[in-house]
C-alpha positions in Angstrom: 0.0 0.0 0.0 1.4 3.4 -1.0 0.8 6.6 0.9 -2.0 7.7 -1.4 -3.9 4.5 -0.8 -3.3 4.7 3.0 -4.7 8.3 3.1 -7.7 7.2 1.1 -8.4 4.3 3.4 -8.1 6.5 6.4 -10.1 9.5 5.1 -7.0 11.8 5.0 -7.5 14.6 2.4 -4.6 15.3 0.0 -3.9 18.3 -2.2 -2.2 16.2 -4.8 -3.3 13.0 -6.5 -1.2 9.9 -7.2 -0.1 9.0 -10.7 0.5 5.2 -10.3 2.0 4.4 -13.7 4.9 6.7 -13.0 5.0 6.3 -9.2 4.8 10.1 -8.7 2.3 12.8 -7.8 0.3 15.2 -10.0 -1.9 18.2 -9.9 -4.5 19.4 -12.3 -4.9 23.2 -12.4 -6.2 25.6 -15.0 -6.4 23.0 -17.8 -2.8 21.8 -17.2 -1.5 18.8 -15.4 1.7 19.2 -13.4 3.8 16.1 -12.5 6.1 16.0 -9.5 8.8 13.3 -9.7 8.6 12.1 -6.1 7.6 8.6 -5.0 4.2 7.7 -3.6 5.5 7.8 0.0 4.8 10.2 2.9 8.2 11.8 2.4 7.6 11.9 -1.4 4.3 13.6 -0.8 5.8 16.3 1.3 8.5 17.0 -1.3 6.0 17.1 -4.1 3.7 19.5 -2.1 6.6 21.9 -1.5 7.4 21.8 -5.2 3.7 22.5 -6.0 3.6 25.5 -3.6 6.6 27.0 -5.4 5.1 26.3 -8.8 1.7 27.8 -7.8 3.5 30.9 -6.4 5.1 31.5 -9.7 1.7 31.5 -11.5 -0.2 33.4 -8.8 2.5 35.8 -7.8 1.4 35.6 -4.2 1.6 33.2 -1.3 1.2 33.6 2.5 3.6 36.2 4.0 5.2 37.0 0.6 4.0 40.6 0.9 6.4 41.2 3.8 9.4 40.2 1.7 8.2 42.1 -1.4 7.6 45.2 0.8 11.2 45.2 1.9 12.4 44.5 -1.7 10.5 47.7 -2.8 12.0 49.8 0.0 15.6 48.7 -0.4 15.3 48.7 -4.2 14.9 52.5 -3.9 18.1 52.7 -1.8 20.0 51.0 -4.6 18.3 53.3 -7.2 19.5 56.3 -5.2 23.1 55.1 -5.2 22.9 54.4 -8.9 21.4 57.8 -9.7 23.8 59.9 -7.5 26.8 57.6 -7.0 28.1 56.0 -3.8 30.1 58.2 -1.4 33.4 56.7 -0.4 32.3 56.1 3.2 29.1 54.3 2.1 30.6 51.7 -0.2 30.3 48.9 2.3 26.7 49.9 3.0 25.8 49.9 -0.7 27.3 46.4 -0.9 25.3 45.3 2.1 22.0 46.6 0.7 22.7 44.7 -2.5 23.4 41.6 -0.5 20.1 42.1 1.5 18.1 42.2 -1.7 19.8 38.9 -2.8 18.9 37.5 0.7 15.2 38.4 0.2 15.2 36.9 -3.3 16.7 33.7 -1.8 14.0 33.6 0.9 11.2 33.9 -1.7 12.4 30.7 -3.3 11.7 28.7 -0.2 8.4 26.8 0.1 7.3 28.3 3.4 7.7 31.9 4.5 7.7 33.2 8.1 5.4 36.2 8.9 8.5 38.4 9.4 11.9 38.6 7.6 14.6 36.8 9.6 16.9 39.9 9.6 18.9 38.7 12.7 20.3 35.9 10.5 21.5 38.6 8.0 22.9 41.0 10.6 25.6 38.5 11.6 27.8 39.2 8.6 26.6 42.8 7.8 27.1 45.1 10.7 27.1 48.3 8.6 23.6 47.4 7.4 22.3 46.8 10.9 23.7 50.1 12.1 22.1 52.1 9.3 18.7 50.6 9.1 17.8 49.1 12.5 16.7 52.0 14.6 17.0 51.7 18.4 15.5 51.2 20.9 12.8 49.6 18.8 12.9 48.7 15.2 10.2 47.2 12.9 12.8 46.0 10.4 11.6 42.7 9.0 7.9 43.4 9.8 5.1 44.5 7.4 5.0 48.0 9.0 8.7 48.8 8.4 9.7 52.0 6.8 13.1 53.5 6.0 14.9 55.8 8.5 14.2 59.6 8.1 17.6 60.0 6.5 16.7 57.7 3.6 13.1 59.0 3.4 14.6 62.5 2.8 17.1 61.2 0.3 14.5 59.4 -1.8 12.0 62.2 -1.5 14.6 64.7 -2.9 15.1 62.4 -5.9 13.2 63.8 -8.9 10.7 61.2 -10.3 12.6 61.1 -13.5 15.7 60.0 -11.6 14.0 56.7 -10.7 13.5 56.0 -14.4 17.0 56.9 -15.6 19.7 54.4 -16.2 22.3 54.2 -13.4 24.9 57.0 -13.4 27.8 55.2 -11.7 31.2 54.9 -13.3 30.8 51.2 -13.2 27.6 51.2 -15.3 29.0 53.4 -18.0 32.3 51.6 -18.3 30.3 48.3 -18.8 28.0 50.1 -21.2 30.9 51.2 -23.3 32.4 47.7 -23.4 29.1 46.2 -24.4 28.9 48.8 -27.2 32.3 47.8 -28.4 31.5 44.1 -28.4 28.3 44.7 -30.4 29.9 47.1 -32.9 33.2 45.5 -33.8 33.3 42.5 -36.1 36.2 40.8 -34.3 35.5 39.7 -30.8 39.1 40.0 -29.8 39.0 43.8 -30.3 36.3 44.0 -27.7 38.2 42.0 -25.2 41.3 44.1 -26.0 39.4 47.2 -25.0 38.3 45.5 -21.8 41.9 44.6 -21.0 43.0 48.2 -21.6 40.3 49.6 -19.4 41.1 47.1 -16.5 43.7 49.5 -15.3 41.2 52.4 -15.1 38.6 50.1 -13.3 41.2 49.3 -10.7 42.0 53.0 -10.3 38.5 54.5 -10.3 35.9 54.5 -7.6 33.4 52.5 -9.7 30.4 53.4 -7.5 31.0 57.2 -7.8 28.8 59.3 -10.0 30.0 59.5 -13.6 30.2 63.3 -13.4 33.3 62.9 -11.2 35.3 62.6 -14.5 36.3 66.2 -15.1 39.4 68.1 -16.2 41.1 67.5 -12.8 40.2 63.8 -12.9 41.7 63.3 -16.3 45.0 64.9 -15.1 45.0 62.8 -12.0 44.6 59.5 -14.0 47.3 60.6 -16.3 49.7 61.2 -13.3 48.7 57.8 -12.0 49.7 56.1 -15.2 52.9 58.2 -15.6 54.1 57.1 -12.1 53.3 53.5 -12.7 55.9 50.9 -13.6 54.0 50.0 -16.8 55.7 50.1 -20.2 55.3 53.3 -22.1 53.3 51.7 -24.9 50.9 50.2 -22.3 50.5 53.6 -20.7 49.6 55.2 -24.0 47.2 52.4 -24.9 45.4 52.6 -21.5 45.1 56.4 -21.6 43.9 56.4 -25.2 41.2 53.8 -24.4 40.2 55.8 -21.3 39.7 58.9 -23.5 37.6 57.0 -26.1 35.4 55.7 -23.3 35.0 59.2 -21.8 34.1 60.8 -25.2 31.5 58.0 -25.9 29.9 58.6 -22.5 29.8 62.3 -23.1 27.8 61.8 -26.3 25.1 59.6 -24.7 21.9 61.6 -24.0 21.2 59.5 -20.9 24.6 60.0 -19.3 25.2 62.9 -16.9 28.9 63.2 -17.9 30.1 66.4 -19.6 33.1 65.7 -21.7 36.2 67.2 -20.1 37.7 70.0 -22.3 41.3 68.9 -21.8 41.1 65.3 -23.2 43.1 66.3 -26.3 45.7 68.3 -24.5 49.2 67.7 -25.9 50.6 67.8 -22.3 49.3 64.2 -21.8 52.4 62.5 -23.1 54.5 59.7 -21.6 58.2 59.9 -21.0 60.5 57.0 -21.7 63.0 57.2 -18.8 65.9 55.4 -20.6 65.2 56.9 -24.0 63.5 55.2 -26.9 66.9 54.2 -28.5 68.1 52.4 -25.4 64.8 50.6 -25.1 65.0 49.4 -28.7 68.6 48.1 -28.1 67.4 46.2 -25.0 64.6 44.6 -27.1 67.2 43.6 -29.7 68.7 41.2 -27.1 65.4 39.3 -27.1 65.8 38.2 -30.8 66.2 34.5 -31.4 69.6 33.0 -32.3 70.0 29.8 -34.4 71.1 27.8 -31.4 67.9 28.8 -29.6 65.7 28.1 -32.5 67.3 24.7 -32.8 65.9 24.0 -29.4 62.4 25.1 -30.6 62.8 22.6 -33.5 63.0 19.8 -30.8 59.6 20.7 -29.4 56.7 18.2 -29.8 54.1 18.8 -32.4 52.1 20.9 -32.9 54.3 23.5 -31.1 57.3 22.9 -33.3 55.0 23.7 -36.3 53.7 26.8 -34.7 57.3 28.1 -34.1 58.2 27.4 -37.8 55.1 29.3 -39.0 55.9 32.3 -36.8 59.4 32.5 -38.3 58.5 31.5 -41.9 55.5 33.7 -42.3 55.8 36.3 -39.5 52.6 34.9 -37.8 51.2 35.9 -34.5 49.3 33.5 -32.3 46.0 34.6 -33.7 47.2 34.1 -37.3 47.9 30.5 -36.6 44.6 30.0 -34.8 42.6 31.6 -37.7 44.6 29.9 -40.6 42.1 28.3 -43.0 42.4 25.4 -45.4 41.9 27.7 -48.3 44.9 29.8 -47.3 47.4 26.9 -47.9 48.3 26.3 -51.6 49.9 22.9 -51.3 50.9 22.6 -55.0 52.8 25.9 -54.9 54.1 25.3 -51.3 52.7 28.7 -50.2 50.4 30.3 -47.7 48.4 33.2 -49.2 46.8 35.2 -46.5 45.8 38.7 -45.2 47.0 39.4 -41.7 44.1 38.5 -39.3 44.7 41.6 -37.2 44.1 43.9 -40.2 41.6 41.9 -42.2 39.0 44.7 -41.9 41.3 47.3 -43.5 41.4 48.0 -47.2 45.0 49.0 -46.9 46.1 45.6 -45.6 47.8 43.5 -48.3 47.3 39.8 -49.1 50.7 38.2 -48.9 52.0 35.0 -50.7 54.5 33.4 -48.4 56.8 30.6 -49.8 57.0 27.7 -47.3 60.2 25.9 -46.3 60.2 22.2 -46.7 60.4 21.7 -43.0 57.4 24.0 -42.5 55.3 21.9 -44.8 56.3 18.7 -43.1 55.5 20.2 -39.7 52.0 21.2 -40.8 51.2 17.7 -41.9 52.7 16.2 -38.7 50.8 18.7 -36.5 47.5 17.9 -38.0 47.8 14.1 -37.5 46.4 14.2 -34.0 44.1 17.1 -34.4 40.3 17.0 -34.8 39.1 17.7 -38.4 37.5 21.0 -38.9 35.9 22.0 -42.2 37.3 25.6 -42.0 40.4 25.9 -39.8 43.7 24.1 -40.2 44.6 24.0 -36.5 42.2 23.2 -33.6 42.7 22.2 -30.0 41.5 18.8 -28.5 38.0 20.1 -28.0 37.8 21.5 -31.5 38.2 25.2 -30.5 40.8 27.8 -31.4 44.4 27.1 -30.4 45.4 30.6 -29.6 44.8 30.3 -25.8 46.2 26.8 -25.6 49.4 27.8 -27.4 50.1 30.7 -24.9 49.3 28.5 -21.9 51.5 25.6 -23.1 54.4 27.9 -23.8 54.2 29.6 -20.4 54.1 26.2 -18.6 56.8 24.4 -20.6 59.4 26.8 -22.0 61.6 26.6 -18.9 61.8 22.8 -19.1 62.9 23.3 -22.8 65.8 25.6 -21.8 63.9 28.5 -23.4 62.7 30.3 -20.3 63.8 33.7 -21.4 62.4 33.5 -24.9 59.2 35.0 -26.2 57.2 33.6 -29.1 56.3 37.1 -30.4 60.0 37.7 -30.9 60.2 35.0 -33.6 58.2 37.3 -35.9 60.5 40.2 -34.9 63.6 38.1 -35.5 62.3 37.3 -39.0 61.5 41.0 -39.7 65.0 42.1 -38.5 66.9 39.6 -40.8 64.7 40.5 -43.8 65.2 44.2 -43.2 69.0 43.7 -43.3 68.6 41.8 -46.6 66.3 44.5 -48.1 64.9 47.4 -46.1 61.9 47.6 -48.4 60.6 44.1 -47.6 60.2 43.9 -43.8 56.7 45.6 -43.9 55.6 43.2 -46.6 56.8 40.2 -44.6 54.9 41.5 -41.6 51.8 42.1 -43.7 51.4 45.6 -42.5 49.2 48.2 -44.1 50.1 49.6 -47.5 51.5 53.1 -47.3 50.9 54.8 -50.7 47.8 55.7 -52.6 49.1 53.9 -55.7 49.7 50.6 -53.9 46.3 50.9 -52.2 44.0 51.8 -55.1 45.8 51.2 -58.3 48.2 48.2 -58.0 46.3 45.0 -57.5 49.1 42.5 -56.9 47.5 40.9 -53.8 48.2 37.2 -53.3 50.7 37.0 -56.1 54.2 35.7 -55.5 56.9 38.4 -55.0 60.3 37.3 -56.2 62.1 39.7 -53.8 60.1 38.5 -50.8 60.7 34.8 -51.9 64.5 35.4 -51.9 64.3 37.3 -48.6 62.4 34.4 -46.9 64.9 31.9 -48.4 67.7 34.0 -46.9 65.9 34.0 -43.6 65.6 30.2 -43.7 69.3 29.9 -44.6 70.3 31.7 -41.4 68.6 28.9 -39.4 69.6 26.0 -41.6 66.1 25.6 -43.0 66.7 26.6 -46.6 69.4 27.2 -49.2 70.8 30.7 -49.6 69.2 32.3 -52.6 71.3 33.4 -55.7 72.1 37.0 -56.0 71.4 39.1 -59.1 74.0 41.7 -60.2 73.1 44.5 -62.5 75.8 45.6 -65.0 76.1 48.8 -67.0 76.0 48.8 -70.8 79.8 49.6 -70.9 80.6 46.7 -68.6 78.5 44.3 -70.7 80.4 45.5 -73.9 83.8 44.7 -72.3 82.6 41.3 -71.2 81.4 40.6 -74.7 84.8 41.4 -76.1 86.4 39.1 -73.5 84.0 36.3 -74.6 84.7 37.0 -78.3 88.5 36.9 -77.9 88.5 34.1 -75.4 90.9 35.9 -73.0 91.1 38.9 -70.7 93.6 41.4 -72.0 95.3 43.9 -69.7 93.3 46.6 -71.5 90.0 44.8 -70.8 90.8 44.3 -67.2 91.8 48.0 -66.8 88.5 49.0 -68.5 86.5 46.9 -66.0 88.3 48.3 -63.1 87.5 51.9 -64.2 83.7 51.0 -64.4 81.3 51.3 -61.5 79.9 47.8 -61.4 
């Protein structure tokens, strides 16, 4: 005999009915049947009844004593609205946090099947003394009861708020920074650009009082944040990037009709520069020490696949992590032993060229070897074990394993810079092409359509680069001779010997 049969035999009324085929309880209400997956036992009935009370509360919006909790939610919701409208004073940050926690506490209480006739505030007070001191008036307080009202201080604050303020979006620094980052993510085609802005604003978020009113950002505030960056130990390029992103965010906020920020007038001041203590030249010379040598790259060639392959691509094609991660099957022309690609970072710019990179034999072998244990993807060449992008996995693996490979001081991004340096020494006009940087002249941008075609000069430069690391043969050099020099050589060929007169003539010519 199950519990439903026992109750029927003993005349005990039940709010739920048994559903014997499934050994569970059910309830018919408003044309719908609700099933509760609890057994036909006394304990199962209690659990099913609690679930039904919660389900019914969701549909009716009310249940016994819920009004007390909803009353407190309404009151303290206005406190949060006040902070969002006017910002949080520095000495009330802990209180603002406690009020938010109290609203979460009330929401959690409302998920319980049974509610007491008063809010159990004493349980909440234990970990939130600032909240207790602010809202529990002595010697008698009705906090937690249906008749509770806010202290006079807060009644006055809320009464002084214009009705429109309650309908406005929050005016805290935190809200508008997040709004700007959301706008960037929605607008830009590449997700990584949005995350990059988020990274560059992280410094400002650590510096700022995020609960302060957005109007705190004025001329003095801009100068103060600039001084903060100037005194920090960050690299100069990082300081410039952080400050530039901060200015973009401020300008955007100033243009929003719902934002109370007035754009500071000194944002474009030329005084906001950043000084390189050691001098730019010395800094560049220090970076030069980070370039890879042949001996160090030989150690990289001993790495397991696919990391050996990634290092080869970074040197062969000047790839960044993201270029490897976004490399597609259509970019590799196996018959020509080439990769034809537009740099991922610049693929939204009309000025970014499509480069045809000749691949060394070892690079081709490494690509095949790297793909042997990878999941197949219809679009991308390289994927991680779960079928996702390899960019993050590559960085993580290198950070964890480079010390064990005797490459603890080496940076993967310097492989690209090593290749660029060697190619610039070979031909100063080719390093930008190797890096896939934006075209610099109107003719090359709008009139010369050589995108994706092999470039003989670049092919030789990359062969020369490979030769420095034992990965390719040194290319042959082409020497241009003047017409006079060619005439002398023809005479030597005709006579079959080099006379003293012919040798003297060659010595006088500028070959």
